[in-house]
C-alpha positions, 0 to 999 in steps of 0.5 A: 391667152386664147378666147376659150369661148370663141375656140369652143364655139368655133372648134372646127374653124380654128383648130386648123389655124392652131395646127399651122401655128404648130400646136399639137393635134393631141393637145387640141383633141384634149381641149376638145374633150374638155369643151364636151365634159365642161358643157355637160357638167355645166348643164347638170350644175345649171339644172341643180341651180334652177331646182334650188332657185324655184323651190326655194322660193315656193318654200314658205307656201309649200304644204309640206315644208319639212320634206321640201327643206330635205329636198332642197338641203340635198340639192345643195350638197349636190350643187356644191359637189357639181361646182367643184367638178365644173371648177376642176374642169375649168382649171384643167382647161386653163392649164392647157389654154395658157401654153397655147399660142394666139390664133393667126389671122386670115392674112397670115400665109400658111408656112412651116418656118422662116423659109415660107416667109413672104417678102412684101416689098424691098426699100432702097438698094444695097450698096456696091463695093470695089473692094474686099468688105470686112465683117462687122467683128473684124472692123470693130476690133481693128478700130478698137470699138469692140472688145470681145476678149474683155467682154468674155473675161468679165462675164462669158461668151456672147458678151462684148464690150463697146468702146470709143466711137463704137460706144458713142455710135450706140449711144447716138443711135438709141438718142436718135431712135427715141427722137425719131419715134417721138416725132412719130407720136410715140411718148417716152416711157422709162421702165424697170429692167426687173419685172415680176412673174405676173408681168411675165405671164401678162405678155406671154413670156410665162409660163412657155419660155421660163427656160429662156428667161434669166430669174433672180433667185429667191425673188419673183423678179426676172430680167426682161427680154424686151421692154415690151413686157413692162410697157404693155403691163403699164396698164394691166389690171386697168380699165381705160377710157375710150378717149385715151385710146390709142396709146402709143409709146416708146421705150429704150431698155437693155434686154436679157436673153438665154438664147437657149434655141440658138446654139451654134448660130452667129457665134462670132460678133454682136448678132446674137448676145445675151445682153443687148440694147433696143428701142421698142414701140408699144401700142394700146388700141381700140380693136377697130384701130389696131390694124391702122396702128400696126401699119403706122408702127411698120412704117416708123421702124421702115422709115428709121432705116431708111433715114439711116440709108440702110437697105431693107426688106419687109417680110410677112411671117408665116404661121410656123414663124409667127411668135407666141402672142402674135396674131400677125407679124411684118419683120424688117430685115436689114442688108448685111453686106459681109453675109450678102443677105437680109437679116432681121432687125425689127419685128412688128406684131399685132397681138390683138386681145391675146395679151390684154386677156392675160394682163386684164387690160380693158377699156369702157367702149362707147355703149358703156361696156368693158371691152379688151384692148388690142396690143402691138409691139415692134422693135424700132430698132434692135441697137446692136444690129443697127450698129452692125449694119451701120458699121458694114454698110458704111465701111471704106477700103481703109477699114474705116466708118462713115457716120450717117448725116443724121447721127452726127449731131449726137456725137 
């Protein structure tokens, strides 16, 4: 959640950044008006409290005690009334604030949508083919790796069954990604795929993205859309020691998304599924560590792709494409030959103290004071999309797939 005090004290500076992240101007005006009202009503409350404090101390020595008692009693009633007014305004302010995204960093380019993201660099060169290449869904069906018909039969559209070497390759990728991330200093955790609403709120999925989530009827449980949610919240409502930071974790999970906003996109194949697998990176750091750890996470995901021999590029997301909780994000896009373009396979974000404020994750700094941590998360990698990239980039003219050297020991 936003630091409301920071926003109130720097409204003219911060509001244009929020507008660039598509916050409605009327919402910002409403916030500004509430700030003004709250400041005025708090000042009245403070005056009443000051009167109560001052004359309560003087009551014992007052010349007219009964008269002062009456005044103090009347003033106490005014304090109770005024406290309710202030509390009501604070509640209204928070109701609006929980739906407002994180403030983008100064380094984030201003832009309307994904077309204005900035390419930072390309890594490796896409392969050249002297034959007509096939798309991953055709390759998968021909090799009996992907069974779409049975996925739909047992579930519905946007579900698929992996079989034979396709299933083995998927498992190999998970194991390889975990081993790779652990070698980079990320500790493995295994978490539930069902979490409560407090956990969903902590990382910003609720209340804004409620309609995109799968909820269990009559229970306070949601299927996770990313393991960032449970892994970050492992430390919710805790005060960590300075010495324990940074905490760097990696986690495998299944992920579940309704993909409500993606109707009509990627309807063939397994690029966009309601259920998919991902290996995630999550870090919890001191504020001064987060930029360094952010670069480490980007490098980890990029080097993982390079080790698989997959050409990819780094993109800095613009304000209009930046996620709700992110202050800055670098996407990695892998080369897909069948589409003749790069497609997202990883997204690494620094959320600064936005999630920590919601989840109440703090640490005791060097001065002994409690301070909010910074949280970071990133895909390393989306398993299904990595499977697609290997199938398409390693295909031969006979429609067979060569397994990258680093994965062969996992078969």
